[in-house]
C-alpha positions in Angstrom: 199.4 136.3 128.4 196.5 136.2 130.9 193.2 135.6 129.3 194.6 133.6 126.4 192.9 130.2 125.5 195.1 127.2 125.0 193.4 124.1 123.4 194.4 120.8 124.7 195.6 118.0 122.5 195.0 119.7 119.2 197.4 117.3 117.5 195.9 114.3 119.1 199.4 113.3 120.2 199.7 114.8 123.7 196.7 114.9 126.2 198.3 117.4 128.6 194.8 118.7 129.9 194.3 115.7 132.1 197.8 116.2 133.6 197.0 119.8 134.4 193.6 118.9 135.9 195.3 116.4 138.2 198.0 119.0 139.2 195.3 121.6 140.0 193.2 119.1 142.0 196.3 118.3 144.2 197.1 122.0 144.6 193.4 122.7 145.5 193.6 120.5 148.6 194.8 123.3 151.0 191.9 125.5 149.7 189.4 122.7 150.4 190.8 122.3 153.9 190.5 126.0 154.6 187.0 126.1 153.2 186.0 123.2 155.4 187.5 125.0 158.4 185.5 128.1 157.7 182.3 126.1 157.4 183.0 124.5 160.8 183.6 127.8 162.4 180.4 129.2 160.9 178.5 126.2 162.3 180.0 127.0 165.7 178.8 130.6 165.4 175.3 129.4 164.5 175.2 127.0 167.5 176.5 129.7 169.9 173.9 132.1 168.6 171.1 129.6 169.5 172.7 129.1 172.9 172.9 132.8 173.4 169.2 133.2 172.5 168.3 130.7 175.3 170.5 132.6 177.7 169.0 135.9 176.7 165.5 134.7 177.4 166.5 133.4 180.8 168.2 136.7 181.6 165.2 138.7 180.6 163.0 136.5 182.8 165.3 137.0 185.8 165.6 140.7 185.2 161.8 141.0 185.4 161.5 138.7 188.4 160.0 140.5 191.4 160.4 138.3 194.5 158.5 140.7 196.7 155.3 140.7 194.5 155.4 136.9 194.2 155.5 136.3 198.0 152.9 139.0 198.7 150.4 137.8 196.1 146.8 137.4 197.5 143.7 135.6 196.3 140.1 136.1 197.3 137.9 133.0 197.4 134.1 133.1 197.3 132.1 130.4 199.0 129.4 130.7 196.3 130.4 132.2 192.9 126.8 132.1 191.8 126.2 134.9 194.3 129.5 136.8 194.0 133.1 136.7 192.8 136.0 138.5 194.4 139.6 139.5 193.6 142.4 140.8 195.9 145.6 142.8 195.4 148.7 142.2 197.5 147.6 145.0 199.9 144.4 143.2 200.9 144.4 142.0 204.5 143.9 138.2 205.1 140.3 138.3 206.3 137.0 136.4 206.2 133.8 138.4 205.4 130.2 137.4 205.3 128.3 139.3 202.6 124.6 139.3 201.8 123.5 140.6 198.4 120.2 142.5 199.0 119.9 144.2 195.6 121.5 144.0 192.2 122.2 147.1 190.1 120.0 147.7 187.1 119.7 150.3 184.4 116.8 152.8 184.1 114.7 152.4 180.9 112.2 155.1 179.9 109.5 155.0 177.2 108.0 157.8 175.1 104.3 158.5 175.4 104.2 158.5 171.6 103.4 155.2 169.9 102.8 154.2 166.3 101.3 151.1 164.7 103.6 151.4 161.7 107.3 151.4 162.5 108.1 152.6 159.0 105.6 155.5 159.1 106.9 159.0 158.6 107.1 161.1 161.8 108.3 164.5 162.8 109.9 165.7 166.0 110.8 169.1 167.5 114.1 170.4 168.9 114.4 168.9 172.4 117.0 168.2 175.1 117.7 165.0 177.1 119.3 165.1 180.5 121.4 162.4 182.1 121.8 162.6 185.9 125.1 161.3 187.2 124.1 162.2 190.7 122.0 164.8 192.5 122.7 168.1 190.9 125.2 166.6 188.4 123.8 166.5 184.9 124.9 166.0 181.3 122.5 167.6 178.7 122.2 166.6 175.0 120.4 168.7 172.4 118.5 166.8 169.7 117.8 168.7 166.5 114.3 168.7 164.9 113.7 166.5 162.0 111.5 164.0 160.2 111.7 160.4 159.1 111.0 157.0 160.6 111.3 156.1 164.3 114.6 154.5 163.4 115.9 157.8 162.1 115.1 159.4 165.4 116.8 156.6 167.3 119.9 157.1 165.2 120.0 160.8 165.8 119.7 160.4 169.6 122.5 157.7 169.6 124.8 159.9 167.5 124.4 162.8 170.0 123.9 161.1 173.4 125.2 157.6 172.8 127.9 157.7 175.4 125.3 157.9 178.1 121.9 157.1 176.6 121.0 154.3 174.3 118.0 154.8 172.1 116.0 151.9 170.5 112.5 150.8 169.5 110.2 149.0 171.9 107.0 147.2 170.9 104.5 147.1 173.8 102.0 144.8 172.2 99.9 147.6 170.7 102.5 149.9 169.0 106.1 150.9 168.6 107.6 153.4 171.1 110.9 155.2 171.6 112.9 153.5 174.3 115.8 155.3 176.2 118.1 153.3 178.5 121.3 154.0 180.5 124.3 152.8 178.5 126.1 151.8 181.7 124.6 151.7 185.1 127.9 152.6 186.7 127.7 156.1 185.1 124.9 157.2 187.5 124.6 156.9 191.3 120.9 157.9 191.2 118.0 155.5 191.8 114.7 156.0 190.1 112.0 157.4 192.5 108.7 158.1 190.8 107.2 159.7 194.0 109.9 162.4 194.1 110.3 162.7 190.3 113.9 161.4 190.5 115.0 160.0 187.2 118.4 159.3 185.6 117.0 160.0 182.1 114.7 163.0 181.6 113.8 165.9 179.4 115.6 169.2 179.8 113.3 170.7 177.2 110.1 169.0 176.1 110.1 166.3 173.4 107.2 166.2 170.9 106.8 163.4 168.4 103.9 163.8 166.0 102.1 166.0 168.4 102.6 163.7 171.5 104.6 165.2 174.3 107.3 163.7 176.4 108.4 160.6 178.2 106.1 158.5 180.2 107.3 159.3 183.8 104.4 157.5 185.4 105.5 154.0 184.2 109.2 153.6 183.4 109.9 150.2 181.8 112.7 149.6 184.4 113.8 151.6 187.5 117.5 152.5 188.0 118.8 150.7 191.1 122.1 150.6 192.9 123.6 147.3 194.0 123.3 146.9 197.8 125.1 144.5 200.1 125.3 143.9 203.8 128.8 143.2 205.2 129.6 141.1 208.2 128.0 141.1 211.7 127.4 144.9 211.5 124.7 144.3 208.9 123.2 141.4 210.8 122.8 143.6 213.9 121.7 146.9 212.3 120.1 145.9 209.0 119.6 148.2 206.1 121.2 151.2 207.8 124.6 149.6 207.2 124.0 148.8 203.5 127.0 149.4 201.2 125.9 150.7 197.8 127.4 150.8 194.3 126.0 152.1 191.1 127.2 148.9 189.4 127.4 145.3 190.5 131.1 145.8 191.3 132.3 147.1 194.7 135.9 148.3 194.3 138.1 148.4 197.4 135.3 147.2 199.6 138.2 146.6 202.0 141.6 147.9 201.0 142.7 145.8 198.0 139.5 143.7 197.9 137.0 144.0 195.0 133.8 142.0 194.7 131.2 141.6 191.9 127.8 140.5 192.8 125.9 138.1 190.6 122.6 137.3 192.3 120.7 137.8 195.6 121.9 135.6 198.4 124.7 135.2 200.9 128.4 134.1 200.5 131.6 134.3 202.4 134.8 135.8 201.0 138.2 134.7 202.3 141.4 136.6 201.4 144.5 134.4 201.6 148.0 134.1 200.3 148.2 133.0 196.6 150.7 130.3 196.1 149.8 129.8 192.4 151.7 132.9 191.3 155.0 131.6 192.9 154.4 128.2 191.5 153.7 129.5 188.0 156.6 131.8 188.1 159.0 129.0 189.1 157.5 126.7 186.5 158.3 129.3 183.9 161.9 129.7 185.3 162.4 125.9 185.2 161.3 125.8 181.5 163.7 128.6 180.5 166.5 127.2 182.5 166.2 123.7 181.0 166.2 125.1 177.5 169.7 126.5 178.2 170.8 123.1 179.6 169.3 121.3 176.5 171.4 123.5 174.3 174.5 122.8 176.3 173.9 119.1 176.2 173.2 119.1 172.5 176.4 121.1 171.7 178.7 119.0 173.9 177.3 115.5 173.2 179.4 112.8 171.6 180.6 113.8 168.1 178.9 117.2 168.6 180.7 120.3 167.4 181.7 121.4 171.0 182.4 117.9 172.4 185.0 118.2 175.2 185.0 122.0 175.1 184.8 122.9 178.8 184.0 126.6 178.0 180.5 125.3 176.9 180.2 122.1 179.0 181.1 124.0 182.2 178.1 126.2 181.9 176.0 123.5 183.5 178.1 123.3 186.6 178.3 127.1 187.0 174.5 127.4 186.7 174.0 124.6 189.2 176.0 126.5 191.8 173.5 129.4 191.7 170.7 127.0 192.7 172.2 125.9 196.0 169.5 127.3 198.3 166.8 125.9 196.0 168.2 122.5 196.4 168.8 122.9 200.1 165.1 123.5 200.7 164.0 120.8 198.2 162.2 123.4 196.0 164.1 122.1 193.0 165.5 118.7 192.0 168.1 118.0 189.4 168.6 115.0 187.2 171.8 113.5 185.6 171.4 115.6 182.5 171.6 118.8 184.6 167.9 119.7 184.0 165.8 120.7 187.0 162.2 120.1 188.1 159.9 121.9 190.6 158.7 120.4 193.9 155.5 122.3 194.2 154.6 120.9 197.6 157.9 121.9 199.2 157.5 125.4 197.6 154.0 125.9 199.0 155.2 124.6 202.4 158.1 127.1 202.6 156.0 130.1 201.5 153.4 129.3 204.1 155.9 128.7 206.8 158.4 131.5 206.0 157.6 133.7 203.0 160.5 136.1 203.9 162.9 133.2 203.6 161.6 132.2 200.2 161.8 135.9 199.1 165.4 136.0 200.2 166.2 132.7 198.3 164.7 134.3 195.1 166.7 137.5 195.6 169.9 135.6 195.9 169.1 133.4 193.0 168.3 136.4 190.8 171.5 138.2 191.8 173.9 135.3 191.4 172.5 133.8 188.2 172.1 137.2 186.5 175.7 138.0 187.4 176.9 134.8 185.9 174.7 134.9 182.8 175.9 138.5 182.0 179.5 137.4 182.1 178.7 134.3 180.1 176.9 136.4 177.4 180.0 138.6 177.2 182.3 135.6 176.8 180.1 134.1 174.1 180.1 137.4 172.3 183.9 137.4 172.3 184.0 133.9 171.0 181.7 135.0 168.2 183.9 138.0 167.3 187.0 135.7 167.3 185.2 133.3 165.0 184.3 136.1 162.7 187.9 137.3 162.5 189.1 133.8 161.8 186.6 133.3 159.0 187.7 136.6 157.5 191.3 135.6 157.6 190.5 132.2 156.1 188.4 133.7 153.4 191.3 136.1 152.5 193.7 133.2 152.4 191.4 131.2 150.2 191.0 134.1 147.9 194.8 134.5 147.6 195.3 130.8 147.0 192.6 130.7 144.4 194.2 133.6 142.6 197.6 131.9 142.7 196.0 128.7 141.4 194.4 130.4 138.5 197.8 131.9 137.5 199.5 128.6 138.0 196.9 126.9 135.8 197.4 129.5 133.1 201.2 129.0 133.3 200.9 125.3 133.1 198.6 125.5 130.1 201.0 127.8 128.3 204.0 125.5 129.1 202.3 122.3 128.1 200.9 124.0 124.9 204.5 124.8 124.0 205.5 121.3 124.8 202.8 119.9 122.5 203.9 122.3 119.8 207.5 121.2 120.2 206.6 117.6 120.1 204.4 118.2 117.0 207.3 120.0 115.2 209.8 117.3 116.2 207.5 114.6 114.9 207.1 116.5 111.7 210.9 116.9 111.3 211.4 113.2 111.9 208.8 112.4 109.3 210.6 114.6 106.8 214.0 113.0 107.7 212.5 109.6 107.2 211.0 110.6 103.9 214.4 112.1 102.8 216.2 108.9 103.8 213.8 106.8 101.7 214.2 109.1 98.7 218.0 109.0 99.1 218.0 105.3 99.2 216.0 105.1 96.1 218.3 107.5 94.3 221.3 105.3 95.1 219.8 102.3 93.5 217.5 101.1 96.1 215.1 100.2 93.2 217.7 98.4 90.9 216.4 95.2 89.1 
């Protein structure tokens, strides 16, 4: 019966366990072959998964490739980056501009009339309001509640209320400590400080009183608010300050459509907008890297003694991919080596873009269309291979399970049979021993011991 235990060679006269072990080993050979086949298939699945990953990365790159933006990319070059730097979008015209920086932007900084010799001394202040002027007639007002504490406490209260526009801090003027108020960002206001006309970015909407001392010192701001000012081209050279271009910050956005400059110091520099070949070069370098990773995987999987050696469904990928690069080879943009890997010819690429950017755009569009079409079909084929491998592994595992079950039953049957054989042999030997003893006794009874 199943589950019974049969002990081998109990009598010490018949070692049938070693015989059964040998029989089971021989009958296990088909199971071992099937298990090895399943392992090989799983190895193929793992290898195809890695190849599919490389293909997916290349597909994603091609899907995001925009030939139009690559060929229309522009760059702005400054003749003196200590004076100004520039950037250009693809919409910027290809021009040369002479720019003179007459004035840099700076933030307004105001001081309180109040001063104390002890920065930790206790002070009091009333309810007051600060006003921040974005432009003429355009104000933001902040109400500061009355209180007491140190000068630092007042600074913190102002920053909590008006900190998006006004930064408060403590200033030591050599004699005492004063409240300092500064623009947080000069780009937030287009006003310039003008003491003569009482034009200030930061002012009091309602009077401030600190320890009995009223207000800000409007007669002597620590720093005046100024807009950046530049003169552009010959128009400035001819007509002077009347043609200044102003910006509340040191950045002039869309000075010309698509051209932005940031001034750094006073002086003069030329800005040239030209085509940017670096974007096309970097894009193709990225393409070459991802393409070659696919080729590396194909070469590895089909090399001598590799798991897909001689399998054209994998080896043929190189040839099919090469066909999609025909125009790239024709214009010497790419070169190919004996392994099927490609490399970029940057000088030929720059020459073609400069000579005929529309032609290069067309080449990229064809490459994108053809290679994506092939890679999409290839990915589907590899997925079918993977599904077929999975089905085969399932069938093999089911067959192995069946054979193992049969083998267990066979081993139990053999153990039962051989245990019976051992019992039979043991009984036979016991019978022979009794017969032999009987014969000896009979012989003795018939005078076998006469003297």
